[in-house]
C-alpha positions as CSV (number, residue, x, y, z in Angstrom):
1,M,-1.1,-15.1,23.9
2,T,-4.3,-16.9,24.5
3,G,-6.9,-17.8,22.3
4,D,-7.1,-16.7,18.5
5,A,-6.1,-13.1,19.4
6,A,-2.8,-11.6,19.9
7,I,-2.4,-8.4,22.0
8,H,-1.2,-5.3,20.6
9,A,1.7,-3.4,22.2
10,C,-0.9,-0.8,23.4
11,G,-2.8,-3.5,25.2
12,E,-5.6,-3.8,22.5
13,P,-6.7,-7.3,21.3
14,R,-5.7,-8.1,17.8
15,P,-8.2,-9.9,15.8
16,A,-7.1,-13.5,14.8
17,A,-5.3,-13.6,11.3
18,P,-7.9,-13.8,8.5
19,P,-8.2,-17.2,6.5
20,P,-5.3,-17.7,3.8
21,D,-8.0,-17.0,1.2
22,D,-8.6,-13.8,2.2
23,L,-5.1,-12.6,2.0
24,T,-3.9,-10.6,-0.7
25,E,-0.2,-11.6,-1.6
26,V,2.5,-9.4,-3.2
27,E,5.5,-10.8,-4.8
28,L,8.7,-8.9,-4.4
29,T,11.7,-9.0,-6.4
30,W,15.1,-7.2,-5.8
31,I,17.9,-7.7,-8.5
32,E,19.9,-4.7,-7.8
33,K,19.9,-1.9,-10.5
34,R,17.8,-4.1,-12.6
35,I,14.5,-5.2,-11.0
36,E,13.6,-3.6,-7.7
37,N,9.9,-4.1,-6.6
38,W,9.3,-3.1,-2.9
39,I,6.4,-2.3,-0.2
40,R,6.8,1.5,0.5
41,F,4.3,1.4,3.4
42,G,1.8,-1.1,4.7
43,H,1.5,-3.6,7.6
44,E,2.0,-7.1,6.0
45,V,0.8,-10.2,8.4
46,G,2.8,-12.7,6.7
47,E,6.0,-13.3,4.8
48,Q,7.4,-16.2,2.8
49,I,11.2,-15.9,1.6
50,L,11.1,-17.9,-1.8
51,D,14.8,-17.2,-2.5
52,R,17.6,-14.4,-1.7
53,R,16.0,-12.3,-4.5
54,H,12.1,-13.0,-4.0
55,R,9.9,-13.1,-1.2
56,V,6.0,-12.8,-0.9
57,L,4.3,-10.5,1.6
58,R,0.6,-11.0,2.6
59,F,-1.8,-8.4,3.7
60,A,-5.2,-8.8,5.4
61,P,-8.5,-7.5,3.8
62,D,-9.0,-3.5,4.0
63,T,-4.9,-3.2,4.7
64,V,-3.8,-0.4,2.4
65,F,-0.1,-0.4,1.2
66,G,2.1,1.0,-1.3
67,F,3.6,-1.0,-3.7
68,V,6.6,0.4,-6.1
69,R,7.8,-1.4,-9.2
70,W,11.1,-0.2,-11.0
71,A,13.0,-1.8,-13.8
72,A,16.1,-1.0,-15.8
73,N,18.2,-2.2,-18.6
74,D,21.7,-1.2,-19.7
75,Y,20.6,2.2,-20.9
76,G,18.5,3.2,-17.7
77,T,15.2,3.0,-16.3
78,V,12.4,1.3,-18.4
79,A,9.5,1.4,-15.9
80,S,8.5,3.2,-12.7
81,H,5.3,2.4,-11.2
82,L,3.5,2.9,-7.8
83,D,0.3,1.7,-6.8
84,V,-1.7,2.3,-3.5
85,V,-3.8,-0.9,-3.1
86,R,-6.4,-1.9,-0.6
87,G,-6.6,-5.5,0.1
88,V,-9.9,-7.1,-0.5
89,R,-12.1,-10.4,0.7
90,A,-12.3,-13.1,-1.4
91,G,-15.2,-12.8,-4.0
92,D,-15.2,-9.0,-3.6
93,P,-14.7,-6.9,-6.5
94,Q,-11.1,-6.1,-7.4
95,Q,-8.6,-4.8,-10.1
96,T,-5.6,-6.6,-11.2
97,V,-2.0,-5.4,-10.3
98,P,1.1,-7.0,-11.6
99,F,2.6,-9.1,-8.8
100,V,-0.5,-8.8,-6.7
101,R,-2.7,-11.9,-6.3
102,P,-5.6,-11.9,-6.5
103,G,-5.7,-8.4,-7.0
104,G,-6.9,-5.4,-5.0
105,D,-9.0,-2.1,-4.8
106,I,-6.6,0.3,-6.6
107,L,-6.8,3.7,-5.1
108,L,-3.8,5.4,-6.7
109,K,-1.8,4.2,-9.9
110,V,1.1,6.4,-11.2
111,E,3.4,5.4,-13.9
112,G,6.8,7.2,-14.9
113,W,9.5,8.3,-12.6
114,P,8.5,11.9,-12.2
115,K,5.2,11.0,-10.9
116,V,6.3,8.3,-8.8
117,E,8.8,10.5,-7.1
118,R,6.1,13.1,-6.2
119,V,4.0,10.5,-4.7
120,L,7.0,9.5,-2.7
121,Q,7.5,12.7,-1.6
122,M,3.9,13.0,-0.6
123,I,4.3,9.9,1.5
124,D,7.4,11.3,3.2
125,A,5.7,14.5,3.9
126,M,2.7,12.7,5.4
127,E,5.4,10.6,7.7
128,A,7.4,13.7,8.6
129,I,4.0,15.0,10.4
130,G,3.6,11.6,12.2
131,I,0.8,10.1,10.0
132,D,1.2,6.2,8.6
133,P,0.2,6.4,4.9
134,S,-1.5,3.1,5.4
135,E,-4.0,4.8,7.5
136,V,-4.7,7.8,5.1
137,S,-8.3,8.2,3.8
138,P,-8.7,6.0,0.7
139,D,-10.7,9.1,-0.7
140,H,-7.3,11.0,-0.4
141,W,-5.6,8.5,-2.4
142,R,-8.2,8.4,-4.9
143,H,-7.8,12.4,-5.1
144,V,-4.2,12.3,-5.6
145,H,-4.7,9.7,-8.6
146,N,-7.6,11.8,-10.3
147,R,-5.3,15.4,-9.9
148,M,-2.3,13.7,-11.1
149,S,-4.0,12.0,-14.0
150,A,-5.4,15.4,-15.1
151,G,-2.0,17.1,-14.7
152,E,-3.0,19.2,-11.7
153,Q,-1.5,19.5,-8.2
154,P,-3.2,17.3,-5.5
155,R,-3.9,18.8,-2.2
156,S,-1.4,17.8,0.8
157,Y,-2.8,15.5,3.5
158,T,-2.8,17.5,6.6
159,A,-3.2,16.4,10.4
160,E,-6.4,18.3,10.3
161,H,-7.7,16.1,7.3
162,H,-6.4,12.9,9.2
163,K,-8.1,13.8,12.3
164,A,-11.3,14.4,10.5
165,F,-11.2,11.1,8.7
166,L,-10.6,9.2,11.6
167,L,-13.6,10.7,13.5
168,R,-15.7,10.0,10.4
169,R,-14.3,6.3,10.3
170,R,-15.1,5.9,14.1
171,A,-18.8,7.5,13.9
172,G,-19.4,4.9,11.0
173,S,-18.4,1.9,12.7
């Protein structure tokens, strides 16, 4: 590695890590069958292990990640949440999400195990056709959020949708 940039495995330069003020931190807790908060997808740029049950992951601005929060008591599940969040730069508008500092751009938010399970199945389907969910069009995550909020079935995200999104993104940059 030379200078401030690392090299990706594919040979393309990787930009230097953003300053700490621009990172989005997600605190994860894992207490088996009680509190299980985890990242379903996304690419962190840093990790801090606090103890055997707690750690903090850091995400660069514009990084999209899926954050699952689940809690139970002696009688069963008491909370299930899945948020798809885009990290933002310091000073940018943002919404608050529990355990996410300072917050982020919420692309999708679902509550209740049936909805969380349905979104997890959608994520599995994306991965099954070779699409990284963190690279999916933010508009698709908003579509899923809006359709599920209205009790409607969201459209599937296909390889064709993804190819069109990548072409639009490339043309816009």
